[in-house]
N, C-alpha and C positions, 0 to 999 in steps of 0.2 A: 467789485473785485472779490473773488472767492478767497484769495490768499490773505487779505487784510482782516477778515473776520476771525480766522484762526490765529493770527498774530496777536490780536488784542489780549486774549487770555494769557498768552505766553509773556507778553510785555508786562501785564499786571502782576503775574507771578514773579517775574524778574525784579520788578520794583519792590515787591513785598520781601523778597530774599535780600535785596540790597539794604532795605531798612532794618531787617533783622540782623544783618551783618554789622551795620553801623551801631545798633544797640548793643550787640555782643562785644564789640571793641570798646565801647564806653564802659561797659560792666567790667571788662578785663582791666582797664586802666584804674578803675576804682578799687578793684581787688588788689592790684599791684601796690597802690598807695597804702591800703590797709595792711598788707603783708609787710611792707617796709616799716610801717609804724610798729607793728607787732614785734618784728625782729629788733628794732631799736629799744623797745620796752624790755624784751627778754635779756638783751645785752646789759642794759642798765641794772636790771634786777640781779643778774648773775654777778656783776661787778660789786653791787651793794652787798650781796650775801657772801662775797669772797670766793665764789665758785670759779670765777674767771678774773683775769686782769686785762688791762689795756694791752693790745698786741705790741710786740717789740717792733720798732721800725728803725731800719738802718738810717744813719745820718741824722738822728735826733740830736738836739743840742746838749752835749755833755762835755763840760769843760776839761775833764781829766783824761779823756780818751781821744786818741787820734781819729780823724774822720774815717779812715779805712778799717780800723780795728773793730772786730766783732767781739761781743761778750761770749765767753765759752758756753757752749750748749745752745746757742741761738743762731745757728747757721742758716 
């Protein structure tokens, strides 16, 4: 078959590209985890140095404020 000989290199190239894509996705997942760890570290350092504070969250447990009341300036 004349068509099958030309399809073999194409199939080999497709298999190679699929493997490269799989490897790239694995690398992206590793980078995502490393970046998340870096962000976590920078936040901890910023809080430790007093540059940043824990973000204000509505509905946090505060006994003296009503549930719907906002602290002024934190809308």
